[in-house]
PQR file with spaces between the fields and no chain letter, atoms N, CA, C, O and H, PARSE charges and radii, in Angstrom:
ATOM       1  N    MET     1       0.857   -1.175    0.000 -0.4000 1.5000
ATOM       2  CA   MET     1       0.000    0.000    0.000 -0.0000 2.0000
ATOM       3  C    MET     1       0.898    1.231    0.000  0.5500 1.7000
ATOM       4  O    MET     1       1.837    1.325    0.791 -0.5500 1.4000
ATOM       5  N    SER     2       0.606    2.165   -0.885 -0.4000 1.5000
ATOM       6  CA   SER     2       1.410    3.378   -0.966 -0.0000 2.0000
ATOM       7  C    SER     2       1.012    4.348    0.141  0.5500 1.7000
ATOM       8  O    SER     2       0.009    4.169    0.832 -0.5500 1.4000
ATOM       9  H    SER     2      -0.156    2.088   -1.527  0.4000 1.0000
ATOM      10  N    LYS     3       1.830    5.372    0.277 -0.4000 1.5000
ATOM      11  CA   LYS     3       1.576    6.377    1.312 -0.0000 2.0000
ATOM      12  C    LYS     3       0.221    7.053    1.087  0.5500 1.7000
ATOM      13  O    LYS     3      -0.527    7.290    2.036 -0.5500 1.4000
ATOM      14  H    LYS     3       2.645    5.517   -0.284  0.4000 1.0000
ATOM      15  N    ASN     4      -0.088    7.359   -0.174 -0.4000 1.5000
ATOM      16  CA   ASN     4      -1.368    8.009   -0.479 -0.0000 2.0000
ATOM      17  C    ASN     4      -2.552    7.102   -0.179  0.5500 1.7000
ATOM      18  O    ASN     4      -3.588    7.569    0.294 -0.5500 1.4000
ATOM      19  H    ASN     4       0.519    7.166   -0.945  0.4000 1.0000
ATOM      20  N    ASP     5      -2.406    5.813   -0.448 -0.4000 1.5000
ATOM      21  CA   ASP     5      -3.485    4.876   -0.142 -0.0000 2.0000
ATOM      22  C    ASP     5      -3.762    4.855    1.361  0.5500 1.7000
ATOM      23  O    ASP     5      -4.911    4.767    1.794 -0.5500 1.4000
ATOM      24  H    ASP     5      -1.564    5.434   -0.832  0.4000 1.0000
ATOM      25  N    GLY     6      -2.698    4.937    2.137 -0.4000 1.5000
ATOM      26  CA   GLY     6      -2.855    4.954    3.595 -0.0000 2.0000
ATOM      27  C    GLY     6      -3.607    6.190    4.047  0.5500 1.7000
ATOM      28  O    GLY     6      -4.463    6.114    4.928 -0.5500 1.4000
ATOM      29  H    GLY     6      -1.765    5.009    1.785  0.4000 1.0000
ATOM      30  N    LYS     7      -3.289    7.334    3.446 -0.4000 1.5000
ATOM      31  CA   LYS     7      -3.972    8.578    3.810 -0.0000 2.0000
ATOM      32  C    LYS     7      -5.437    8.539    3.392  0.5500 1.7000
ATOM      33  O    LYS     7      -6.309    9.038    4.104 -0.5500 1.4000
ATOM      34  H    LYS     7      -2.593    7.396    2.730  0.4000 1.0000
ATOM      35  N    VAL     8      -5.701    7.944    2.235 -0.4000 1.5000
ATOM      36  CA   VAL     8      -7.088    7.799    1.776 -0.0000 2.0000
ATOM      37  C    VAL     8      -7.852    6.922    2.753  0.5500 1.7000
ATOM      38  O    VAL     8      -8.977    7.243    3.138 -0.5500 1.4000
ATOM      39  H    VAL     8      -4.993    7.538    1.656  0.4000 1.0000
ATOM      40  N    GLU     9      -7.239    5.811    3.153 -0.4000 1.5000
ATOM      41  CA   GLU     9      -7.895    4.899    4.089 -0.0000 2.0000
ATOM      42  C    GLU     9      -8.139    5.574    5.438  0.5500 1.7000
ATOM      43  O    GLU     9      -9.186    5.366    6.051 -0.5500 1.4000
ATOM      44  H    GLU     9      -6.325    5.551    2.840  0.4000 1.0000
ATOM      45  N    GLU    10      -7.167    6.393    5.913 -0.4000 1.5000
ATOM      46  CA   GLU    10      -7.352    7.121    7.173 -0.0000 2.0000
ATOM      47  C    GLU    10      -8.533    8.088    7.073  0.5500 1.7000
ATOM      48  O    GLU    10      -9.350    8.185    7.989 -0.5500 1.4000
ATOM      49  H    GLU    10      -6.316    6.561    5.416  0.4000 1.0000
ATOM      50  N    LEU    11      -8.609    8.796    5.953 -0.4000 1.5000
ATOM      51  CA   LEU    11      -9.696    9.757    5.760 -0.0000 2.0000
ATOM      52  C    LEU    11     -11.039    9.033    5.693  0.5500 1.7000
ATOM      53  O    LEU    11     -12.030    9.505    6.250 -0.5500 1.4000
ATOM      54  H    LEU    11      -7.946    8.717    5.209  0.4000 1.0000
ATOM      55  N    LEU    12     -11.072    7.899    5.020 -0.4000 1.5000
ATOM      56  CA   LEU    12     -12.315    7.115    4.935 -0.0000 2.0000
ATOM      57  C    LEU    12     -12.708    6.552    6.299  0.5500 1.7000
ATOM      58  O    LEU    12     -13.895    6.428    6.602 -0.5500 1.4000
ATOM      59  H    LEU    12     -10.267    7.516    4.567  0.4000 1.0000
ATOM      60  N    ALA    13     -11.719    6.212    7.117 -0.4000 1.5000
ATOM      61  CA   ALA    13     -12.023    5.700    8.454 -0.0000 2.0000
ATOM      62  C    ALA    13     -12.640    6.793    9.325  0.5500 1.7000
ATOM      63  O    ALA    13     -13.526    6.523   10.136 -0.5500 1.4000
ATOM      64  H    ALA    13     -10.755    6.313    6.871  0.4000 1.0000
ATOM      65  N    LYS    14     -12.168    8.021    9.154 -0.4000 1.5000
ATOM      66  CA   LYS    14     -12.717    9.139    9.935 -0.0000 2.0000
ATOM      67  C    LYS    14     -14.096    9.548    9.439  0.5500 1.7000
ATOM      68  O    LYS    14     -14.950    9.977   10.215 -0.5500 1.4000
ATOM      69  H    LYS    14     -11.448    8.241    8.495  0.4000 1.0000
ATOM      70  N    HIS    15     -14.300    9.407    8.129 -0.4000 1.5000
ATOM      71  CA   HIS    15     -15.562    9.830    7.513 -0.0000 2.0000
ATOM      72  C    HIS    15     -16.113    8.677    6.672  0.5500 1.7000
ATOM      73  O    HIS    15     -15.919    8.658    5.456 -0.5500 1.4000
ATOM      74  H    HIS    15     -13.607    9.059    7.499  0.4000 1.0000
ATOM      75  N    PRO    16     -16.781    7.737    7.286 -0.5600 1.5000
ATOM      76  CA   PRO    16     -17.251    6.549    6.551  0.2800 2.0000
ATOM      77  C    PRO    16     -18.294    6.852    5.465  0.5500 1.7000
ATOM      78  O    PRO    16     -18.489    6.049    4.552 -0.5500 1.4000
ATOM      79  N    GLU    17     -18.950    7.985    5.560 -0.4000 1.5000
ATOM      80  CA   GLU    17     -19.957    8.322    4.545 -0.0000 2.0000
ATOM      81  C    GLU    17     -19.313    8.804    3.243  0.5500 1.7000
ATOM      82  O    GLU    17     -19.986    8.903    2.216 -0.5500 1.4000
ATOM      83  H    GLU    17     -18.791    8.638    6.302  0.4000 1.0000
ATOM      84  N    MET    18     -18.010    9.103    3.284 -0.4000 1.5000
ATOM      85  CA   MET    18     -17.301    9.622    2.124 -0.0000 2.0000
ATOM      86  C    MET    18     -16.927    8.462    1.187  0.5500 1.7000
ATOM      87  O    MET    18     -16.623    7.357    1.634 -0.5500 1.4000
ATOM      88  H    MET    18     -17.464    9.023    4.118  0.4000 1.0000
ATOM      89  N    THR    19     -16.959    8.743   -0.122 -0.4000 1.5000
ATOM      90  CA   THR    19     -16.543    7.726   -1.083 -0.0000 2.0000
ATOM      91  C    THR    19     -15.036    7.849   -1.329  0.5500 1.7000
ATOM      92  O    THR    19     -14.424    8.878   -1.041 -0.5500 1.4000
ATOM      93  H    THR    19     -17.207    9.641   -0.486  0.4000 1.0000
ATOM      94  N    LYS    20     -14.469    6.795   -1.857 -0.4000 1.5000
ATOM      95  CA   LYS    20     -13.024    6.789   -2.117 -0.0000 2.0000
ATOM      96  C    LYS    20     -12.630    7.877   -3.128  0.5500 1.7000
ATOM      97  O    LYS    20     -11.628    8.557   -2.909 -0.5500 1.4000
ATOM      98  H    LYS    20     -14.966    5.959   -2.091  0.4000 1.0000
ATOM      99  N    PRO    21     -13.382    8.070   -4.231 -0.5600 1.5000
ATOM     100  CA   PRO    21     -13.017    9.149   -5.164  0.2800 2.0000
ATOM     101  C    PRO    21     -13.066   10.540   -4.508  0.5500 1.7000
ATOM     102  O    PRO    21     -12.248   11.406   -4.816 -0.5500 1.4000
ATOM     103  N    GLU    22     -14.032   10.743   -3.604 -0.4000 1.5000
ATOM     104  CA   GLU    22     -14.103   12.024   -2.899 -0.0000 2.0000
ATOM     105  C    GLU    22     -12.868   12.220   -2.019  0.5500 1.7000
ATOM     106  O    GLU    22     -12.308   13.315   -1.972 -0.5500 1.4000
ATOM     107  H    GLU    22     -14.698   10.040   -3.353  0.4000 1.0000
ATOM     108  N    ALA    23     -12.450   11.182   -1.336 -0.4000 1.5000
ATOM     109  CA   ALA    23     -11.274   11.262   -0.467 -0.0000 2.0000
ATOM     110  C    ALA    23     -10.023   11.537   -1.292  0.5500 1.7000
ATOM     111  O    ALA    23      -9.179   12.336   -0.888 -0.5500 1.4000
ATOM     112  H    ALA    23     -12.905   10.292   -1.374  0.4000 1.0000
ATOM     113  N    ILE    24      -9.897   10.894   -2.426 -0.4000 1.5000
ATOM     114  CA   ILE    24      -8.744   11.117   -3.306 -0.0000 2.0000
ATOM     115  C    ILE    24      -8.729   12.556   -3.797  0.5500 1.7000
ATOM     116  O    ILE    24      -7.675   13.191   -3.839 -0.5500 1.4000
ATOM     117  H    ILE    24     -10.582   10.245   -2.755  0.4000 1.0000
ATOM     118  N    LYS    25      -9.902   13.072   -4.169 -0.4000 1.5000
ATOM     119  CA   LYS    25      -9.996   14.455   -4.644 -0.0000 2.0000
ATOM     120  C    LYS    25      -9.579   15.432   -3.541  0.5500 1.7000
ATOM     121  O    LYS    25      -8.847   16.385   -3.806 -0.5500 1.4000
ATOM     122  H    LYS    25     -10.757   12.556   -4.134  0.4000 1.0000
ATOM     123  N    ILE    26     -10.036   15.203   -2.320 -0.4000 1.5000
ATOM     124  CA   ILE    26      -9.691   16.077   -1.196 -0.0000 2.0000
ATOM     125  C    ILE    26      -8.190   16.075   -0.963  0.5500 1.7000
ATOM     126  O    ILE    26      -7.591   17.133   -0.774 -0.5500 1.4000
ATOM     127  H    ILE    26     -10.630   14.428   -2.105  0.4000 1.0000
ATOM     128  N    LEU    27      -7.577   14.896   -0.975 -0.4000 1.5000
ATOM     129  CA   LEU    27      -6.134   14.807   -0.750 -0.0000 2.0000
ATOM     130  C    LEU    27      -5.351   15.438   -1.895  0.5500 1.7000
ATOM     131  O    LEU    27      -4.310   16.053   -1.661 -0.5500 1.4000
ATOM     132  H    LEU    27      -8.064   14.036   -1.129  0.4000 1.0000
ATOM     133  N    ALA    28      -5.830   15.298   -3.123 -0.4000 1.5000
ATOM     134  CA   ALA    28      -5.160   15.907   -4.269 -0.0000 2.0000
ATOM     135  C    ALA    28      -5.200   17.427   -4.163  0.5500 1.7000
ATOM     136  O    ALA    28      -4.207   18.101   -4.437 -0.5500 1.4000
ATOM     137  H    ALA    28      -6.675   14.798   -3.313  0.4000 1.0000
ATOM     138  N    GLU    29      -6.354   17.964   -3.762 -0.4000 1.5000
ATOM     139  CA   GLU    29      -6.472   19.413   -3.595 -0.0000 2.0000
ATOM     140  C    GLU    29      -5.561   19.909   -2.466  0.5500 1.7000
ATOM     141  O    GLU    29      -4.939   20.966   -2.574 -0.5500 1.4000
ATOM     142  H    GLU    29      -7.160   17.416   -3.539  0.4000 1.0000
ATOM     143  N    LYS    30      -5.497   19.139   -1.399 -0.4000 1.5000
ATOM     144  CA   LYS    30      -4.624   19.506   -0.279 -0.0000 2.0000
ATOM     145  C    LYS    30      -3.171   19.535   -0.740  0.5500 1.7000
ATOM     146  O    LYS    30      -2.431   20.460   -0.406 -0.5500 1.4000
ATOM     147  H    LYS    30      -6.002   18.281   -1.312  0.4000 1.0000
ATOM     148  N    ASN    31      -2.766   18.539   -1.499 -0.4000 1.5000
ATOM     149  CA   ASN    31      -1.395   18.502   -1.997 -0.0000 2.0000
ATOM     150  C    ASN    31      -1.102   19.674   -2.921  0.5500 1.7000
ATOM     151  O    ASN    31      -0.003   20.227   -2.887 -0.5500 1.4000
ATOM     152  H    ASN    31      -3.367   17.788   -1.771  0.4000 1.0000
ATOM     153  N    GLU    32      -2.066   20.059   -3.743 -0.4000 1.5000
ATOM     154  CA   GLU    32      -1.892   21.213   -4.623 -0.0000 2.0000
ATOM     155  C    GLU    32      -1.667   22.487   -3.800  0.5500 1.7000
ATOM     156  O    GLU    32      -0.788   23.290   -4.113 -0.5500 1.4000
ATOM     157  H    GLU    32      -2.959   19.609   -3.771  0.4000 1.0000
ATOM     158  N    ARG    33      -2.470   22.661   -2.746 -0.4000 1.5000
ATOM     159  CA   ARG    33      -2.305   23.840   -1.893 -0.0000 2.0000
ATOM     160  C    ARG    33      -0.937   23.843   -1.225  0.5500 1.7000
ATOM     161  O    ARG    33      -0.287   24.884   -1.135 -0.5500 1.4000
ATOM     162  H    ARG    33      -3.184   22.008   -2.491  0.4000 1.0000
ATOM     163  N    LYS    34      -0.499   22.668   -0.755 -0.4000 1.5000
ATOM     164  CA   LYS    34       0.815   22.570   -0.120 -0.0000 2.0000
ATOM     165  C    LYS    34       1.921   22.908   -1.115  0.5500 1.7000
ATOM     166  O    LYS    34       2.854   23.638   -0.779 -0.5500 1.4000
ATOM     167  H    LYS    34      -1.027   21.822   -0.829  0.4000 1.0000
ATOM     168  N    ASN    35       1.826   22.386   -2.328 -0.4000 1.5000
ATOM     169  CA   ASN    35       2.842   22.662   -3.344 -0.0000 2.0000
ATOM     170  C    ASN    35       2.861   24.132   -3.727  0.5500 1.7000
ATOM     171  O    ASN    35       3.929   24.707   -3.935 -0.5500 1.4000
ATOM     172  H    ASN    35       1.068   21.793   -2.601  0.4000 1.0000
ATOM     173  N    GLN    36       1.684   24.748   -3.821 -0.4000 1.5000
ATOM     174  CA   GLN    36       1.602   26.162   -4.165 -0.0000 2.0000
ATOM     175  C    GLN    36       2.221   27.006   -3.052  0.5500 1.7000
ATOM     176  O    GLN    36       2.967   27.946   -3.326 -0.5500 1.4000
ATOM     177  H    GLN    36       0.816   24.281   -3.652  0.4000 1.0000
ATOM     178  N    LYS    37       1.917   26.679   -1.818 -0.4000 1.5000
ATOM     179  CA   LYS    37       2.464   27.410   -0.681 -0.0000 2.0000
ATOM     180  C    LYS    37       3.987   27.269   -0.645  0.5500 1.7000
ATOM     181  O    LYS    37       4.696   28.240   -0.383 -0.5500 1.4000
ATOM     182  H    LYS    37       1.311   25.915   -1.595  0.4000 1.0000
ATOM     183  N    ARG    38       4.481   26.071   -0.905 -0.4000 1.5000
ATOM     184  CA   ARG    38       5.924   25.827   -0.927 -0.0000 2.0000
ATOM     185  C    ARG    38       6.589   26.638   -2.037  0.5500 1.7000
ATOM     186  O    ARG    38       7.662   27.205   -1.825 -0.5500 1.4000
ATOM     187  H    ARG    38       3.905   25.282   -1.118  0.4000 1.0000
ATOM     188  N    ALA    39       5.973   26.702   -3.213 -0.4000 1.5000
ATOM     189  CA   ALA    39       6.529   27.460   -4.334 -0.0000 2.0000
ATOM     190  C    ALA    39       6.557   28.956   -4.017  0.5500 1.7000
ATOM     191  O    ALA    39       7.523   29.643   -4.349 -0.5500 1.4000
ATOM     192  H    ALA    39       5.102   26.242   -3.386  0.4000 1.0000
ATOM     193  N    GLU    40       5.493   29.462   -3.372 -0.4000 1.5000
ATOM     194  CA   GLU    40       5.456   30.873   -3.001 -0.0000 2.0000
ATOM     195  C    GLU    40       6.548   31.193   -1.990  0.5500 1.7000
ATOM     196  O    GLU    40       7.192   32.239   -2.078 -0.5500 1.4000
ATOM     197  H    GLU    40       4.709   28.904   -3.103  0.4000 1.0000
ATOM     198  N    LYS    41       6.756   30.305   -1.038 -0.4000 1.5000
ATOM     199  CA   LYS    41       7.797   30.523   -0.032 -0.0000 2.0000
ATOM     200  C    LYS    41       9.174   30.525   -0.693  0.5500 1.7000
ATOM     201  O    LYS    41      10.019   31.357   -0.360 -0.5500 1.4000
ATOM     202  H    LYS    41       6.234   29.455   -0.967  0.4000 1.0000
ATOM     203  N    THR    42       9.402   29.618   -1.610 -0.4000 1.5000
ATOM     204  CA   THR    42      10.679   29.559   -2.319 -0.0000 2.0000
ATOM     205  C    THR    42      10.905   30.840   -3.106  0.5500 1.7000
ATOM     206  O    THR    42      12.019   31.363   -3.130 -0.5500 1.4000
ATOM     207  H    THR    42       8.716   28.942   -1.881  0.4000 1.0000
ATOM     208  N    ALA    43       9.869   31.348   -3.746 -0.4000 1.5000
ATOM     209  CA   ALA    43       9.989   32.586   -4.511 -0.0000 2.0000
ATOM     210  C    ALA    43      10.338   33.755   -3.596  0.5500 1.7000
ATOM     211  O    ALA    43      11.166   34.594   -3.952 -0.5500 1.4000
ATOM     212  H    ALA    43       8.964   30.923   -3.727  0.4000 1.0000
ATOM     213  N    ARG    44       9.711   33.819   -2.414 -0.4000 1.5000
ATOM     214  CA   ARG    44      10.017   34.887   -1.465 -0.0000 2.0000
ATOM     215  C    ARG    44      11.463   34.813   -1.000  0.5500 1.7000
ATOM     216  O    ARG    44      12.147   35.834   -0.929 -0.5500 1.4000
ATOM     217  H    ARG    44       9.039   33.137   -2.124  0.4000 1.0000
ATOM     218  N    VAL    45      11.928   33.618   -0.686 -0.4000 1.5000
ATOM     219  CA   VAL    45      13.307   33.433   -0.219 -0.0000 2.0000
ATOM     220  C    VAL    45      14.288   33.806   -1.331  0.5500 1.7000
ATOM     221  O    VAL    45      15.296   34.466   -1.077 -0.5500 1.4000
ATOM     222  H    VAL    45      11.372   32.789   -0.743  0.4000 1.0000
ATOM     223  N    ASP    46      13.995   33.389   -2.552 -0.4000 1.5000
ATOM     224  CA   ASP    46      14.874   33.716   -3.675 -0.0000 2.0000
ATOM     225  C    ASP    46      14.928   35.221   -3.907  0.5500 1.7000
ATOM     226  O    ASP    46      15.998   35.766   -4.177 -0.5500 1.4000
ATOM     227  H    ASP    46      13.176   32.853   -2.758  0.4000 1.0000
ATOM     228  N    ALA    47      13.787   35.896   -3.804 -0.4000 1.5000
ATOM     229  CA   ALA    47      13.747   37.346   -3.981 -0.0000 2.0000
ATOM     230  C    ALA    47      14.555   38.037   -2.880  0.5500 1.7000
ATOM     231  O    ALA    47      15.255   39.017   -3.135 -0.5500 1.4000
ATOM     232  H    ALA    47      12.918   35.453   -3.585  0.4000 1.0000
ATOM     233  N    LYS    48      14.452   37.521   -1.669 -0.4000 1.5000
ATOM     234  CA   LYS    48      15.194   38.086   -0.547 -0.0000 2.0000
ATOM     235  C    LYS    48      16.700   37.912   -0.766  0.5500 1.7000
ATOM     236  O    LYS    48      17.472   38.838   -0.514 -0.5500 1.4000
ATOM     237  H    LYS    48      13.884   36.724   -1.462  0.4000 1.0000
ATOM     238  N    LYS    49      17.118   36.747   -1.228 -0.4000 1.5000
ATOM     239  CA   LYS    49      18.532   36.496   -1.501 -0.0000 2.0000
ATOM     240  C    LYS    49      19.035   37.408   -2.611  0.5500 1.7000
ATOM     241  O    LYS    49      20.141   37.940   -2.517 -0.5500 1.4000
ATOM     242  H    LYS    49      16.491   35.995   -1.433  0.4000 1.0000
ATOM     243  N    LEU    50      18.243   37.595   -3.658 -0.4000 1.5000
ATOM     244  CA   LEU    50      18.625   38.446   -4.772 -0.0000 2.0000
ATOM     245  C    LEU    50      18.784   39.888   -4.308  0.5500 1.7000
ATOM     246  O    LEU    50      19.743   40.566   -4.678 -0.5500 1.4000
ATOM     247  H    LEU    50      17.344   37.163   -3.734  0.4000 1.0000
ATOM     248  N    LYS    51      17.843   40.351   -3.497 -0.4000 1.5000
ATOM     249  CA   LYS    51      17.897   41.717   -2.988 -0.0000 2.0000
ATOM     250  C    LYS    51      19.148   41.907   -2.127  0.5500 1.7000
ATOM     251  O    LYS    51      19.807   42.942   -2.224 -0.5500 1.4000
ATOM     252  H    LYS    51      17.064   39.800   -3.196  0.4000 1.0000
ATOM     253  N    ALA    52      19.480   40.936   -1.298 -0.4000 1.5000
ATOM     254  CA   ALA    52      20.670   41.021   -0.446 -0.0000 2.0000
ATOM     255  C    ALA    52      21.934   41.028   -1.301  0.5500 1.7000
ATOM     256  O    ALA    52      22.878   41.760   -1.001 -0.5500 1.4000
ATOM     257  H    ALA    52      18.944   40.095   -1.219  0.4000 1.0000
ATOM     258  N    ALA    53      21.962   40.226   -2.357 -0.4000 1.5000
ATOM     259  CA   ALA    53      23.122   40.182   -3.240 -0.0000 2.0000
ATOM     260  C    ALA    53      23.290   41.513   -3.966  0.5500 1.7000
ATOM     261  O    ALA    53      24.412   41.991   -4.133 -0.5500 1.4000
ATOM     262  H    ALA    53      21.196   39.631   -2.600  0.4000 1.0000
ATOM     263  N    GLU    54      22.193   42.109   -4.395 -0.4000 1.5000
ATOM     264  CA   GLU    54      22.268   43.414   -5.074 -0.0000 2.0000
ATOM     265  C    GLU    54      22.763   44.478   -4.107  0.5500 1.7000
ATOM     266  O    GLU    54      23.545   45.350   -4.488 -0.5500 1.4000
ATOM     267  H    GLU    54      21.281   41.721   -4.260  0.4000 1.0000
ATOM     268  N    ARG    55      22.312   44.411   -2.860 -0.4000 1.5000
ATOM     269  CA   ARG    55      22.734   45.381   -1.866 -0.0000 2.0000
ATOM     270  C    ARG    55      24.242   45.250   -1.586  0.5500 1.7000
ATOM     271  O    ARG    55      24.952   46.248   -1.459 -0.5500 1.4000
ATOM     272  H    ARG    55      21.678   43.703   -2.551  0.4000 1.0000
ATOM     273  N    ARG    56      24.707   44.006   -1.496 -0.4000 1.5000
ATOM     274  CA   ARG    56      26.141   43.780   -1.268 -0.0000 2.0000
ATOM     275  C    ARG    56      26.949   44.280   -2.450  0.5500 1.7000
ATOM     276  O    ARG    56      28.015   44.866   -2.261 -0.5500 1.4000
ATOM     277  H    ARG    56      24.130   43.196   -1.599  0.4000 1.0000
ATOM     278  N    ALA    57      26.466   44.063   -3.667 -0.4000 1.5000
ATOM     279  CA   ALA    57      27.157   44.514   -4.861 -0.0000 2.0000
ATOM     280  C    ALA    57      27.232   46.042   -4.879  0.5500 1.7000
ATOM     281  O    ALA    57      28.245   46.613   -5.283 -0.5500 1.4000
ATOM     282  H    ALA    57      25.600   43.587   -3.821  0.4000 1.0000
ATOM     283  N    GLY    58      26.163   46.696   -4.442 -0.4000 1.5000
ATOM     284  CA   GLY    58      26.152   48.155   -4.376 -0.0000 2.0000
ATOM     285  C    GLY    58      27.130   48.679   -3.336  0.5500 1.7000
ATOM     286  O    GLY    58      27.743   49.725   -3.545 -0.5500 1.4000
ATOM     287  H    GLY    58      25.340   46.233   -4.113  0.4000 1.0000
ATOM     288  N    GLU    59      27.285   47.986   -2.237 -0.4000 1.5000
ATOM     289  CA   GLU    59      28.216   48.397   -1.197 -0.0000 2.0000
ATOM     290  C    GLU    59      29.657   48.202   -1.668  0.5500 1.7000
ATOM     291  O    GLU    59      30.532   48.995   -1.321 -0.5500 1.4000
ATOM     292  H    GLU    59      26.787   47.136   -2.068  0.4000 1.0000
ATOM     293  N    ASP    60      29.908   47.168   -2.446 -0.4000 1.5000
ATOM     294  CA   ASP    60      31.267   46.911   -2.947 -0.0000 2.0000
ATOM     295  C    ASP    60      31.716   47.995   -3.922  0.5500 1.7000
ATOM     296  O    ASP    60      32.895   48.346   -3.966 -0.5500 1.4000
ATOM     297  H    ASP    60      29.198   46.524   -2.728  0.4000 1.0000
ATOM     298  N    GLU    61      30.777   48.524   -4.701 -0.4000 1.5000
ATOM     299  CA   GLU    61      31.107   49.583   -5.666 -0.0000 2.0000
ATOM     300  C    GLU    61      31.402   50.900   -4.982  0.5500 1.7000
ATOM     301  O    GLU    61      32.209   51.685   -5.480 -0.5500 1.4000
ATOM     302  H    GLU    61      29.819   48.239   -4.665  0.4000 1.0000
ATOM     303  N    ALA    62      30.776   51.156   -3.872 -0.4000 1.5000
ATOM     304  CA   ALA    62      30.926   52.451   -3.196 -0.0000 2.0000
ATOM     305  C    ALA    62      32.217   52.557   -2.423  0.5500 1.7000
ATOM     306  O    ALA    62      32.482   53.587   -1.803 -0.5500 1.4000
ATOM     307  H    ALA    62      30.121   50.519   -3.468  0.4000 1.0000
């Protein structure tokens, strides 16, 4: 059983009225949100690093 199958089974155990396709859809949407949040955080960190590098370059010229 894969990790995702285990999570689907856990969700179905908590909510027995839910169907397996519904549980899969919920987990897929959750994963999309997590991936989007991770990408946004990476973009913020990269922008911060770039800004710091530009600032250091400006200080070296002066």
